[in-house]
N, C-alpha and C positions, 0 to 999 in steps of 0.2 A: 560690620556684621561679625557674628561669632564665627571663628575660623572653621569650625567643624561643618558649617553649612555651605562652604564654597563648592564642595564636590557636588552637593545636591543641586545647587543653582546651575552649575556647569552642565549637569545632566539634563535638566528640565527646561532651561530657558527657551529653547527653540520651539517647544510644543505646548507648554503649560498655558492654560487659558488666560491667566492673569498677565503673564509676560506677552503673550500674543496680542491680547486686546489692547493693552497700553501701548505696545509698540506700533500697532496700526494707527492709533490716535496720534502718536508723536510724529510718525512719518507723514501722515496726511497734513498735519500742521506745518511741518517743515517744507513739504511740497508747495504749500500755499505761500509761505513767506520767503522761501529761497528761490522759487521759480522765477524765471526771467520773462514770463508771460509772452512767449513768441520770439524773444530774442535768442540768438545762438547761445547754448549753454556754456558756462565757464566753470572751470574747476575751482572749487572753494577749499579753503583750509578750515577744517572742523576739529574741535577739541571736545572730547567727552570726559568731563571731570567726574571722578568716581566711577570709572568704567567697569568695575567688577570683573567678571570673567570674560567680557569682551564681545558678547553676541551683538550688541547694538552697533559696535564699530563696523561690522560687516555691512550693516544696512546704511550707515552714514557714508560709506564709501561711494554710494550712488551720486553724492554731491561733489566729490572731489577727493582730497587727501584727508583721511581721518586718523587721528592719533588719540590715545587714551592716557589718562594718568590716574593712579590709584595709590592709596596709602599702604596697601598690603602686597608684599612680594608674591604671595601665593596667587592672588588675583591676577597680577601682571604675568605670572608664569602661565596661567590658563589662557590669557590673551595670546601669548606667544605660541601656545599649542594650536590656537585657531589661525595662526599666521597673521595676527593683527599687530599693529605698531602700538606699543604702550610702554610707559616708563613709571617707575615708582617715585613717589614724592613723600617726604616726611610731613607729618601734621604741623600746620602753622607756618610752614616754609613757603616762600614765594614759588609760584609756578615756574618751571624751568624753561621759560620761553621769553623772547624779547617783547617789548611793548608793541601793541598793534599787530600781532601775528595772525589773528584768526578772523574769519568772516562770520563764524557762528560758534557758539559753545553750548553744549548740552549739560545740564546739571539735574540728573534724573534720580529723584529719591536720594539725595545726598545732603541737601541743606539742613535737614532735620538732625543730622549727625554732628554738625559743626559746633565747636565751643564758641566761636565768634562768627556769627552769621555775616555781620557787616564786613569784617575783614575778608572773608572768603568772596563775597560778592564784589567787593572793590578790587580784589586781586584778579578776579575774572575780567572785570571791566578794563583793567590795565592791559591785558593781552588781546582784547577785542579792538578791532579797527573802528574808527568813528562811524556811527550808524549801524554797526554790526549787531547781530541778534544773539540773545540768550534765551534758550528754552529751559524752563525749570519746572520740575514737578515735586510735590511734597504730599505726605499723607494728611488727611483732613480730620478735624474734630478730635479734641482731647477725649471725649466720651467713648470714642472707638478704640481707645488704647487696649492692646491685648498682647498675647504671647508673641505674635510676629514682630511687634515693636521691640520686645525684649531681645528676641533672636537677632534682630537687625541693629541693636544697640542705638535705637532712636533716643533722642533727647526731648523731642517735642512733636506735636501734630499742630496743624495750622487752620485758621479760618481764612477766608478770602481777604478780609480786612487786614489781618496780620501779615499775610504774604505781600500784599500791595505795599504796606507800610515799610517792610524790610527792603523792598526793591527801590522805592522812592528815596529812602534814607541813604541808600548806597549810590544814588545818582543816576538811576535808570529812568527811561520813559517806558511806561507800561502800555503795551499795544493790545494785549489780550489777557484776560484773566477769567478762568472758568473752573468750576468743579467738573469732575468726570467720574467714570464708574458709577453712574447715577441709576441705571436700570437695575443693577444688582445690589444697590444700596440697602433696600429693605431686608434682603436675605442676609447680607453680611452683617448689618447692624444687629439683626435678631440673634445671629450666632454669637457675636461678640458680647452682647449684653446678657444673653442667656447663660453664658459661661460663668458669669458672676454669681449665679444662683447655685452653682455646683461646687463641691469641695475643691480646694486648690490642688492642682497637679504638682507632684514633686519634680517632674521632669518636663522641661519645655518641649512642645511639639509644634513643628512648623505647620502653618495653615495650608501649605502646598500639598499636604497629604490628603486634604479634603478634595472630593470630586476627582479622584485619581483614575476612575474608570474612563476608558477612551471615549465612550459615547457621551458621557456627562461632560467631560472636558471639552469635547468638540462643540457641544451645544452652548456651553458657557462662553467659549471663544467667539462663536458667532454672535451671541447676544451682546457681549461686551464690545465687539468690533463695530456693531451697528452705530454706536455713538460717533465713530469717525465720520459718518456721512454728514453730521451736522457741523463738524469742525471746519473752519473757525467761526462760522456765522452764528451758531447757537451758543448761548451762554447758559450752561446748566446751573440751576439754583442751589443744588446740593450734590454731594457725591462722596465716595470713599476717599478720593484724591483731589488734588488741586493742580492746575497747570497754568503757567503764565508765559507769555512771550514779551520780552522786554528788549529795549535797544539802548546801546551806549549813545548818549546824545551827541550828535555831530556838531550841533550848535555850541554846546559847552566846550567840546574839544577844540573847536576853532577859536573860541574866545580865549582859551588858555594859551594858544600859540601865537595870538596876534600881539605884535609889539605895542 
């Protein structure tokens, strides 16, 4: 992400409708897949790759010990201001953790930044325990490309088939794959496509300035969050974003260690 926008994200992540809605969906998904279904809860080791300014780390702490990693020192500094555990990592370098450290990894709107998607996914797989979970989200559909993609330094947007293929190629078992932000898709698509009919702006402006009035923001938060009620049983056929739950294959890991 462009560095000048970190302060904006740090200021609005706790309340802006887009962050609130997606976070509710992610947490509902994690509750389903990480819950012990009646067994006594156990503390899990959770890694948030590309943790940004660290809001999500506070929510991940409900499952155990959460740590973040990010390429930008400014983002890590914001995490520390929130009293969250985070470390900086250079692009393309191995994650600074031993093999099989984590019970779950979140990769939320990060994969689209990677120069080498397969290398990143395989490096995450290395630090996952056999059978452990990866939750990944990415922006959907190239035709929705807009200023926010430029601000966030995206390299690509995905279809469901493309995301599934990337995960399978990296050696994951795909448990859940769905679009989301479906209810607001017509409005967002209309705004993004409509901009192409207007003269190009000299200065990039964040989409997060749209719907900044509290009443509108609250209504959009509730509407977006409704989709969490269907997760993980509903597979939305289209949406502004994509989400997948994948697992490191315990069978493959066992086969590699068998003499």
